[in-house]
C-alpha positions in Angstrom: -19.2 19.6 -23.0 -18.1 19.2 -19.4 -14.3 18.5 -19.3 -12.6 16.4 -16.6 -8.9 16.2 -16.2 -7.6 13.1 -14.4 -4.1 13.1 -13.0 -2.6 9.6 -12.9 -3.3 6.3 -14.6 -3.3 3.7 -11.9 -6.4 1.9 -10.8 -7.9 5.1 -9.3 -7.1 7.4 -12.3 -8.2 4.8 -14.9 -11.4 4.0 -13.0 -12.2 7.8 -12.9 -11.3 8.3 -16.6 -13.3 5.4 -17.9 -16.3 6.3 -15.7 -16.2 9.9 -16.8 -16.0 9.0 -20.5 -18.8 6.5 -20.1 -20.9 9.4 -18.6 -20.3 11.4 -21.8 -17.7 13.8 -20.3 -14.6 15.0 -22.3 -11.8 13.3 -20.4 -8.1 13.9 -20.4 -5.6 11.8 -18.5 -2.3 13.4 -17.5 0.4 10.8 -16.8 4.2 11.5 -16.2 5.3 8.0 -17.2 5.6 6.8 -20.9 2.9 4.7 -22.3 3.6 1.1 -21.5 5.2 2.1 -18.2 2.1 3.9 -16.9 -0.1 2.6 -14.1 2.0 3.5 -11.1 2.0 0.9 -8.4 -1.1 -0.8 -9.9 0.9 -2.1 -12.8 3.2 -4.1 -10.6 1.0 -5.3 -7.8 -0.8 -8.6 -7.5 -3.8 -6.4 -6.5 -5.1 -8.5 -3.6 -8.6 -7.6 -2.6 -9.9 -8.1 1.0 -13.2 -9.7 -0.1 -15.0 -12.9 0.8 -16.9 -12.9 -2.6 -17.2 -10.6 -5.6 -20.0 -8.8 -3.7 -19.0 -8.8 0.0 -16.0 -7.5 1.8 -14.0 -9.8 4.2 -15.3 -10.3 7.7 -12.6 -8.3 9.3 -12.6 -5.4 6.7 -14.5 -2.9 8.8 -13.0 -3.8 12.2 -9.4 -3.5 11.0 -9.9 -0.1 9.3 -11.9 1.2 12.3 -9.2 0.1 14.7 -6.6 2.1 12.7 -8.7 5.1 12.0 -6.4 7.8 13.4 -4.1 8.7 16.3 -5.6 9.5 19.7 -8.7 11.1 18.3 -10.5 13.5 20.6 -13.6 11.8 22.0 -15.6 14.9 20.9 -15.1 14.0 17.3 -15.7 10.3 17.9 -19.1 11.2 19.4 -19.9 13.7 16.6 -19.0 11.1 13.9 -22.0 9.1 15.0 -24.3 11.9 13.8 -25.5 12.5 10.2 -22.5 13.9 8.2 -24.8 16.7 7.1 -24.7 18.0 10.7 -21.0 17.7 11.3 -19.1 20.7 12.4 -16.3 22.2 10.2 -13.7 20.8 12.6 -15.2 17.3 12.3 -15.3 17.5 8.5 -11.6 18.5 8.3 -10.5 16.1 11.1 -7.6 13.8 10.1 -9.2 10.4 10.7 -11.1 7.7 8.8 -14.6 8.9 9.4 -17.7 6.6 9.2 -18.9 8.2 5.9 -15.7 7.2 4.0 -15.7 3.8 5.6 -19.3 3.2 4.8 -18.9 4.4 1.2 -15.9 2.1 0.7 -17.7 -1.0 2.1 -21.0 -0.3 0.3 -19.4 0.3 -3.1 -16.7 -2.4 -3.1 -18.8 -5.1 -4.6 -20.6 -2.9 -7.3 -17.2 -1.5 -8.3 -15.7 -5.0 -8.8 -18.7 -5.9 -10.9 -18.0 -2.7 -13.0 -14.4 -3.8 -13.4 -15.6 -7.2 -14.5 -17.8 -5.6 -17.2 -14.7 -3.6 -18.3 -12.9 -6.9 -18.9 -11.1 -7.8 -15.6 -11.6 -11.3 -14.4 -11.4 -12.3 -10.7 -10.7 -15.5 -8.8 -9.5 -16.8 -5.4 -6.0 -17.6 -6.5 -2.9 -18.7 -4.4 -1.1 -15.8 -2.8 2.4 -15.3 -1.5 1.2 -15.8 2.1 1.9 -19.3 3.4 -0.4 -18.7 6.4 -3.5 -16.4 6.4 -6.3 -15.1 8.6 -8.5 -13.4 6.0 -9.9 -14.0 2.5 -8.5 -12.4 -0.6 -9.8 -12.2 -4.1 -7.4 -11.5 -7.0 -7.7 -10.1 -10.5 -6.5 -12.8 -12.9 -3.2 -11.3 -14.2 -2.8 -9.0 -11.2 -2.7 -5.2 -11.4 -1.3 -5.3 -14.9 -4.5 -6.8 -16.1 -6.5 -4.0 -14.5 -4.2 -1.3 -16.1 -4.4 -3.0 -19.6 -8.1 -3.6 -19.5 -9.1 -0.1 -18.3 -6.6 1.6 -20.6 -8.0 -0.2 -23.6 -11.6 0.5 -22.6 -10.8 4.2 -21.9 -9.2 4.7 -25.3 -12.1 3.0 -27.0 -14.5 5.4 -25.1 -12.5 8.4 -26.3 -10.3 9.3 -23.4 -7.3 11.5 -24.4 -4.1 10.2 -22.8 -1.2 12.6 -22.5 1.8 10.5 -21.4 5.2 11.9 -20.3 3.3 14.9 -19.0 3.5 16.1 -15.4 0.8 18.0 -13.4 2.4 21.1 -11.7 -0.3 23.3 -10.2 -4.0 23.9 -9.9 -5.8 26.9 -11.1 -8.1 28.0 -8.3 -10.5 30.6 -9.5 -13.3 32.5 -7.7 -15.7 29.6 -8.1 -13.2 26.8 -7.4 -10.7 24.7 -9.3 -11.0 25.5 -13.0 -7.8 24.1 -14.6 -4.4 22.6 -14.3 -0.9 23.6 -15.2 1.1 20.7 -16.9 4.6 20.4 -18.2 5.9 18.1 -21.0 8.8 18.0 -23.4 7.1 20.7 -25.5 6.7 23.1 -22.6 4.2 24.3 -20.0 0.5 24.8 -20.6 -2.7 25.4 -18.7 -5.6 23.1 -19.4 -9.1 24.5 -18.5 -11.3 22.0 -16.8 -14.7 21.8 -15.1 -13.3 19.2 -12.7 -9.8 17.9 -11.8 -9.4 14.4 -10.2 -6.1 13.9 -8.5 -5.1 10.2 -8.6 -1.3 10.6 -9.0 -0.2 8.3 -6.1 1.6 9.2 -3.0 5.1 10.5 -2.5 7.1 7.3 -2.1 9.2 8.2 -5.2 10.2 11.6 -3.8 13.3 11.5 -1.5 12.8 15.0 -0.2 9.2 14.4 0.8 9.8 11.0 2.4 12.7 12.4 4.4 10.6 15.4 5.5 7.6 13.4 6.6 8.9 9.9 7.5 12.3 11.1 8.8 16.0 10.7 7.9 15.7 6.9 8.1 13.7 7.1 4.8 17.1 6.8 3.0 16.8 3.1 3.9 13.5 2.7 2.2 12.7 2.3 -1.5 9.5 1.8 -3.5 8.4 -1.8 -3.7 8.4 -1.7 -7.5 9.4 0.6 -10.3 5.9 2.0 -10.6 6.3 3.7 -7.2 9.3 5.7 -8.4 6.9 7.7 -10.6 4.9 8.9 -7.6 6.5 12.2 -6.6 3.7 13.7 -4.5 2.7 16.7 -6.8 -1.0 15.8 -6.5 -0.8 16.1 -2.7 1.4 19.2 -2.7 -0.6 21.2 -5.3 -3.8 20.6 -3.3 -2.2 21.5 0.0 -1.0 24.7 -1.6 -4.5 25.9 -2.2 -5.7 25.0 1.3 -6.8 21.4 1.1 -7.0 19.5 4.4 -4.5 16.7 5.0 -5.6 13.2 5.9 -3.8 9.9 6.6 -0.6 9.3 8.5 2.0 11.5 6.8 4.8 10.0 8.9 4.0 6.4 7.9 3.7 4.1 4.9 2.8 0.6 3.9 5.8 -1.6 4.9 6.6 -4.8 3.2 9.7 -7.0 3.7 11.9 -7.3 0.6 15.3 -8.5 -0.6 17.3 -5.3 -1.3 19.5 -7.2 -3.8 16.6 -7.8 -6.1 15.3 -5.4 -8.8 12.2 -7.5 -9.4 8.8 -6.1 -8.7 7.8 -6.8 -5.1 10.6 -9.2 -4.1 9.0 -10.0 -0.8 10.4 -12.3 1.9 7.4 -13.7 3.7 9.3 -16.8 5.1 10.8 -15.1 8.1 8.3 -16.8 10.6 10.2 -20.1 10.0 13.7 -18.7 11.0 15.1 -15.9 13.1 15.8 -12.3 12.2 19.0 -10.7 13.3 20.3 -7.2 12.9 23.8 -6.1 11.9 25.0 -6.8 15.4 23.9 -10.4 15.1 21.1 -9.9 17.7 17.4 -10.9 17.5 15.1 -7.9 18.0 11.5 -9.1 17.4 9.1 -12.0 17.7 9.4 -13.3 14.1 6.1 -15.3 14.3 3.4 -13.6 16.5 0.8 -15.1 14.2 -0.1 -15.7 10.5 2.3 -13.9 8.2 -0.5 -12.0 6.4 -1.6 -10.4 9.6 1.8 -9.6 11.1 4.4 -9.0 8.3 3.9 -5.2 8.4 4.6 -4.9 12.2 7.7 -7.1 11.9 8.9 -5.1 8.9 8.6 -1.9 10.8 10.9 -3.4 13.4 13.4 -4.2 10.7 13.3 -0.6 9.5 14.1 0.5 13.1 17.4 -1.4 13.1 20.7 0.1 12.2 20.8 1.0 8.5 17.2 -0.4 8.3 18.3 -4.0 7.5 18.1 -7.4 9.0 19.1 -11.0 8.0 16.7 -13.9 7.9 18.6 -17.0 9.1 17.2 -20.4 8.1 18.4 -24.0 8.2 17.3 -27.0 6.2 14.1 -27.3 8.2 12.6 -24.8 5.8 12.2 -27.7 3.4 9.5 -29.0 5.8 7.3 -25.9 4.8 5.3 -26.8 1.7 5.9 -24.4 -1.2 8.1 -22.1 0.9 9.7 -20.6 -2.2 6.3 -19.1 -3.0 6.8 -16.9 0.1 10.3 -15.8 -1.1 9.6 -13.8 -4.2 13.2 -12.6 -4.7 15.1 -13.6 -7.8 18.3 -13.7 -5.8 19.6 -17.0 -4.1 20.2 -17.1 -0.4 23.7 -16.9 1.0 24.5 -20.5 1.9 27.3 -21.9 4.0 28.0 -25.0 6.0 28.3 -23.5 9.5 26.8 -20.5 11.4 30.2 -18.9 11.8 30.8 -19.1 8.1 27.4 -17.7 7.4 28.2 -14.8 9.7 31.4 -14.0 7.9 29.6 -14.2 4.5 27.0 -11.6 5.6 29.3 -9.3 7.5 28.2 -10.1 11.1 30.6 -10.9 13.9 30.7 -14.8 14.0 30.8 -15.0 17.8 27.7 -12.7 18.1 25.7 -14.7 15.7 26.7 -18.1 17.2 25.7 -16.9 20.6 22.3 -15.6 19.3 21.6 -18.9 17.5 22.7 -21.0 20.6 20.5 -19.0 22.9 17.5 -19.3 20.6 18.1 -23.1 20.1 18.2 -23.6 23.9 14.9 -21.9 24.2 13.1 -24.1 21.7 11.0 -27.0 23.1 9.6 -30.2 21.8 6.2 -29.9 20.1 4.2 -30.4 17.0 5.4 -28.3 14.0 2.4 -27.3 11.8 3.8 -25.0 9.1 0.4 -24.0 7.5 -1.2 -22.7 10.7 -0.2 -20.9 13.8 1.0 -23.9 15.8 1.8 -22.3 19.2 5.3 -23.9 19.1 7.0 -21.2 21.1 10.3 -20.5 22.8 10.6 -20.5 26.6 12.6 -18.0 28.6 13.8 -16.0 25.6 13.4 -12.3 25.0 12.1 -11.4 22.6 10.1 -14.6 22.4 9.1 -16.5 19.2 5.5 -17.4 19.5 5.0 -20.0 16.7 7.1 -22.3 14.5 10.0 -22.2 16.9 12.4 -25.0 16.0 16.2 -25.1 16.5 18.4 -23.8 13.7 20.8 -26.8 13.6 20.5 -28.5 10.2 23.0 -27.2 7.8 23.7 -26.0 5.2 22.4 -22.7 6.6 20.7 -20.0 4.6 20.5 -16.2 4.9 18.4 -13.6 3.1 18.9 -9.8 3.6 15.6 -8.1 4.4 14.7 -4.4 4.3 11.4 -2.5 4.5 10.0 -1.4 1.2 7.8 1.7 1.0 4.8 0.3 -0.9 3.0 3.5 -0.7 2.8 6.5 1.7 -0.2 7.0 3.9 -0.5 10.8 4.0 -2.8 12.5 1.5 -5.9 14.6 1.1 -9.1 14.7 3.1 -12.2 13.9 1.0 -15.9 13.4 1.6 -18.0 10.4 0.4 -18.2 11.8 -3.1 -14.4 12.0 -3.3 -14.6 15.9 -3.2 -11.5 17.4 -1.6 -12.2 19.4 1.6 -10.3 22.5 2.8 -9.0 23.1 6.3 -12.4 24.5 7.3 -14.2 21.4 6.2 -15.7 23.0 3.1 -15.7 21.4 -0.3 -13.2 22.8 -2.8 -15.4 23.1 -5.9 -14.1 21.2 -8.9 -11.4 19.2 -7.1 -11.6 15.5 -6.4 -9.2 12.9 -5.2 -8.8 9.1 -5.3 -6.2 6.3 -4.7 -3.0 6.9 -2.7 -3.4 10.7 -3.1 -6.5 10.4 -0.9 -5.2 9.8 2.7 -6.9 6.9 4.5 -4.5 4.8 6.5 -3.0 5.3 10.0 -0.3 3.4 11.9 -0.6 0.2 9.9 -2.1 -0.8 6.6 -5.4 -2.8 6.4 -4.0 -5.2 3.8 -5.5 -5.8 0.4 -7.7 -2.7 0.5 -5.7 -0.1 -1.5 -6.8 -1.2 -4.9 -10.4 -1.2 -3.8 -10.0 2.3 -2.4 -8.6 3.5 -5.7 -11.3 2.0 -7.9 -14.2 2.9 -5.6 -13.3 6.6 -5.1 -12.1 7.0 -8.7 -15.5 6.1 -9.9 -17.2 8.2 -7.2 -15.3 11.2 -8.2 -16.2 10.8 -11.9 -19.8 10.1 -11.2 -20.2 13.1 -9.0 -18.4 15.3 -11.6 -20.9 14.0 -14.2 -23.9 14.9 -12.0 -24.8 11.2 -11.5 -24.4 11.3 -7.6 -26.0 13.7 -5.2 
């Protein structure tokens, strides 16, 4: 019987494992976390899906990914990418970019994959999100990512998948005909597992301080995974494939940024209410337009500017006008209360900022606010005048005490750098050739550049996890 070893048990690994078992393959899952803590980031995410229905991706899905498909890609490769992938040159196949084959496979298989997840016991609905203002449509699994992990784990066990928890993948066995096994380590020691195919779905490297510092830079000390699940992602899947000549893909120096309250240990303690106040750094100065548009479309770019500040932290300053925003607490997922004082000077002292500096910043901002209609649930165009940086929407004076402050840092939701794959999720080497027997899915598969196309990562994991297993089973050609 053909044996498949899957590394990781998030949505990508579980989708691969269940698909492989359904196809009649002997399937082993290697997972470093204990059972009940497994699932990586999937376990803790709400698992937003950029879909307009169960069967169709959102209107802006393709355009957003295509607009962030790489760096300054050589036009030679852009022209070549329009040709049939069967005729691509080795350089084109190994090029670090989102190529049309991958994008087409993701779009075409998103709906069918969600239908497969539905048959596996996952329910979906258009539920409220943490975004108070939005520009795109999002479908959610009922119960979030945890529901996906629980449903797929149960179905995989029922189908005969062998789960080996508290076991870490260490190295690939790369024989004369391709990858033929995997070295793993557990409490009982090290062993080699023979396999006809290995599917790497072990996440990125957001849980590895050495790798984040090496690739993202020394400022990575100011980052942390958005939830406990990310701490399990140490990057071995990426490293072991690069060690045997796999081609890299995705932006290794970047990551999915989300604004969180650093005081909170809750999963994803996001602060999405910053468009209704001002953000100041440790010097008490504003440094960005807090409200260029709807929060779902712009929170990542604002968060990256927070990361660029001294010590990677900012403070969100609000007044009682926040109570005019319906359900504003839905956009503040922290379990910690705001710092609250009666005056701006007192607030500055409480958060460690020079009072004169903060008072001057607030006064300059207030003076730049103008009369106009405040519409909290849509981009209202209520902007400052004569202020740099400007505030483009929801600009009202901060004058109604008591005043509130939340600390905000950038979380590293997941890293962008990973492995290059083809439409069957087969890992390619630096010469654009398939590495036989080696597949990749989820965060381990590099896809994103510069900025994240929101609510697509869970889809990527499920789609390419299934593609990998189906190809290993001979069901795709």
